[in-house]
N, C-alpha and C positions, 0 to 999 in steps of 0.2 A: 139340384138341391143346393140352395144357397146357405143353409144352416151349417153345413160341414165347413166350408171355407171361413165362414164368420167365426165359428168356434175355434178353428185353428188360429185365426187372427187374434182372438181374445187371449188364447193361451200364449201366443207369441208375445203380445204386449205384457202379459203378466210375467213372463220369463225375462223380458228385457227391462222391466221396471226396477226401481231401486229395491234394496233388500227389505225384508219384512222387519217388523219391530223386534222379532226374535233375534235378529242380527245385531241389535244394539246392546252393548254391554249394560247390564243393570246398574252398575255403578255410575255410568255416564247419565242414565236417566235420573238417577238419584241426585247427581250433582246439578243437573238442569233444574230439578225441583227446588233445590236450595235457592237458586237465582229467582225462580218463579215466586217463591214465598217471600223473598226479600223485596220483590217488586209489588207486592200486594199493598194497597193503600194503607191499611191498618199497620202493617209492619214498617213501611216507609215513613209514616208519620212518627213512629217511635224512634227513628234513627237520627243520626246527626246530619244526614244529607239535606233535609229541608232547612236545618239550622244554618249550615254554612253556605248552601247554594239554593236559596229560595227561588222557586221558578226555574230550577236547573234543567238542563237539556239531557237527552240520553248520553251524549258524549261526556258531559260533566258527571253523570252518574257513573259511567264506566271508569272514568278517571278517579272519582271518589272511592269506588269499590276497591281499587288497588292502592289507595293512599293509606297513610297511617290510621286515619280515623275509620275508613271503611274496613280495613283489616282487623281493627280492634273490635268491630261489631259482627264479624262473621261467626257463624256457628262453630262449635267445637268439632274437631276431627273425631271420627269413630275410634281412632287409636289413642286418644287422650285418656290418661288414667282416670280422670274425673268424669269423663263422658257417660259412663254407665250410671253414675249417680244423678245426673241431671237430665230430666226429660226434655224432649224436643228434637227438632231436626238436627242432623249431624252431617258434617262433610264426609263423603265416602272416601274410603281408602283407595289409593292407587290412581287418583285423578288429580291432575294439576289444573290450575286456572291461569289463563293468560288473556291479554287483550290484543286486539287489532289483527293478529295473525298467529297461526299455530307455531309453536317452537319445535324444531326438529330435535330428535334424540330424547324427548321427554316421555313419550308414550301416550296413554290415554289422557285427553285434556278437553276442557271446556274453554272456548275462546269467546270472549265478549266483544261485540262490536256495537255500532250504533247507526241509526239513521235519524238525524235531527229533523229532516224535512217531514218525515212521517211520524216522528215522536215515538220511535220504538227502540228497545234494546234487543239486539240480535244475539242469540245463544247458539253457537255451533258446537256439536259434539264430535270429537275425533277419536276413533279407536286407534288410528295410526296417523300421525301428523303428516306423513308423506302421501297420504291418500285423501280423497274427498271426504267431507264430513259425513258421518252416518245419520245426522239429523241437523236441521236448522229450525230453530223456534224463534218466534218474535213475540215480545211482550211490550204492550204500551207502557210508557212511563207515566204513572199517574201524577197529576198536579196536586200535590199535598202541601199542607202548611205545617210548620213546626208546632206541635202541640205538647211535646213531652219536655217538661222542665228538667228532668234528669238528663235527657239527651243534650239539652242546651248546656247545662252545667258541666257535663263530662266533656263535651266538645270544647268548651271554653278552657277548661283545665288542660286538656291535651294540647290545644293550640298554644297556650301560654308556656308549655314545656317544649315547644318547638316541633310538634307533630304537624304533618301536612294534611291537607284535605283534598289535594289534587295530586295525582301521580304523574300526569303528563299534561 
């Protein structure tokens, strides 16, 4: 009977495969969703990113996200006193954001990376920065144009005040 060894083999593969989605802390999934929403063409068109970096690359997006301009446009944190009054997506509690590599001693975090050759922003979720990521997601960076006059004016004002649009 070949079905018994085959079933054992399938069970072995299932046991050896990565953790199930239930092993992923929900706040990490929520934090990745914040990045995913930010990278939607409609949302990106409303941001300062295409204003300051028209035709920007994924690396430039990640750098912008951690710059003064990018930080000013991030959603509110769930613990912000005004957050309850304002509808929309919120940054989850207990999750840090960093770029390039996980930071030790921080705890749960989302790490943003990039692959310019493939045109994607890479989102890694870490329950423990000393371990492997619990998920890796890739989102294509849409090619958008600056359509929002308010974003242009806000970016111009912040830049005139000395704000940065690239963190690295």
